[in-house]
C-alpha positions in Angstrom: 113.7 190.7 87.5 113.4 193.7 89.8 116.0 192.4 92.4 119.5 192.6 91.0 121.4 189.3 90.6 125.0 189.3 89.7 126.4 185.7 89.2 129.6 185.2 91.2 132.7 183.7 89.8 133.8 180.0 90.5 137.0 179.5 91.9 137.3 176.1 90.1 139.1 177.3 86.9 141.5 179.5 88.9 142.5 176.5 91.2 142.7 174.4 88.2 145.2 176.7 86.5 147.4 176.9 89.7 147.4 173.1 90.1 148.3 172.8 86.3 150.9 175.4 86.8 152.5 173.5 89.6 152.3 170.2 87.9 154.1 171.6 84.8 156.7 173.2 87.0 157.3 169.9 88.8 157.5 167.9 85.6 160.0 170.3 84.1 162.2 170.2 87.3 161.8 166.3 87.0 162.8 166.1 83.4 165.6 168.4 83.6 167.1 166.7 86.8 167.0 163.2 85.1 169.4 164.5 82.3 172.9 164.2 83.9 174.6 166.2 81.2 172.8 169.4 82.6 174.6 171.7 85.1 172.7 173.7 87.6 172.9 176.9 85.5 171.7 175.0 82.4 168.9 173.6 84.5 167.3 176.6 86.3 167.3 179.0 83.4 164.9 177.4 81.1 162.5 176.4 84.1 162.4 180.1 85.2 161.8 181.2 81.6 159.0 178.8 81.0 157.4 179.1 84.4 157.4 182.9 83.9 155.8 182.8 80.5 153.1 180.3 81.8 152.4 182.4 84.9 152.0 185.6 82.7 149.8 183.8 80.3 147.7 182.4 83.1 147.5 185.9 84.9 146.4 187.5 81.6 143.7 184.8 81.0 142.5 185.1 84.7 142.2 188.9 84.6 140.2 188.5 81.2 138.0 185.9 82.8 137.3 188.1 85.7 135.9 190.7 83.6 133.2 188.5 82.2 130.1 189.4 84.1 126.3 188.2 83.9 123.8 190.5 85.8 120.3 191.3 85.8 119.4 195.1 85.4 115.6 195.6 85.9 113.8 193.4 83.3 117.0 192.7 81.4 119.8 190.4 81.4 123.2 191.7 80.8 126.5 190.2 79.7 129.7 192.2 80.0 132.5 190.6 78.1 136.1 191.2 77.3 137.6 189.7 74.1 141.1 188.0 74.3 141.6 189.4 70.7 139.7 192.7 71.0 140.5 195.1 74.0 136.9 196.7 73.9 134.4 195.7 76.6 131.1 194.6 75.0 127.6 194.9 76.8 124.9 192.8 75.5 121.5 193.2 77.0 118.2 191.2 76.3 114.8 192.0 78.0 113.2 189.1 79.6 110.2 189.5 77.3 112.7 189.3 74.1 114.1 185.9 75.0 113.2 183.5 72.2 115.0 180.4 73.5 117.5 179.0 76.2 119.7 176.0 75.4 122.4 174.1 77.1 125.4 174.0 74.8 129.1 172.6 74.4 131.3 174.2 71.8 132.2 172.2 68.6 136.1 172.2 67.8 135.9 175.2 65.6 134.1 177.4 68.2 136.4 176.1 71.1 139.5 177.0 68.9 138.3 180.6 68.5 138.1 181.2 72.3 135.1 183.7 71.7 132.4 181.4 73.8 132.6 179.5 76.7 133.1 175.8 76.1 130.1 174.6 78.3 127.3 177.2 78.6 123.7 178.1 78.9 123.0 180.2 75.9 120.2 182.8 76.0 118.9 183.8 72.7 116.8 186.8 71.5 116.0 187.5 67.5 119.0 189.7 67.2 121.5 188.7 70.1 122.5 186.1 72.6 124.1 185.9 76.1 126.3 183.0 77.1 126.5 181.9 80.9 129.4 179.9 81.4 128.9 176.9 83.3 132.6 176.8 84.3 133.2 180.5 85.3 130.1 181.1 87.4 129.0 179.3 90.7 126.3 176.8 89.8 124.0 178.0 92.5 123.9 181.3 90.9 123.2 180.0 87.5 120.3 177.9 88.9 118.8 181.1 90.7 119.0 182.8 87.4 117.3 179.9 85.5 114.8 179.7 88.4 113.9 183.3 88.1 113.6 183.2 84.3 111.5 180.1 84.7 109.2 181.8 87.1 109.0 184.9 84.8 108.6 183.3 81.6 106.8 179.9 82.0 106.3 179.7 78.1 110.0 178.9 77.7 111.9 175.8 77.9 114.5 176.4 80.5 117.2 173.8 80.9 118.2 172.6 84.4 121.5 173.2 85.7 
């Protein structure tokens, strides 16, 4: 992989979070307005507090997700990740020649609850490490290009189609 390829982030998760944010805010307003015992002061304060908390949470998750990168560097594939529970940045690199398998995976309940791996992913394994390519966070066309590049350079591997 001599030409550098960096997977671009998909806007889907961010638009989804914004839609969810607006729906929750709308739901809170409707629910609060239906209770006739509430005055305007009692109505606005909890909505503003909940909306602010949700907005901060969404912003932090969006920032962390934007730091998650997959790119090629010469003949290696590199994953740069930031953990929600660990402030350190982690670089994982696997040479193309060291890839042992590539699988399309989905997290089970325990893995999903830990928030350490993408829920739907292409997992690229070597003997001592792995790289997760999120099917939600990266543009599908870029993931396809990456898989096609690996397939062309390593025809001995079974590479899943995206």
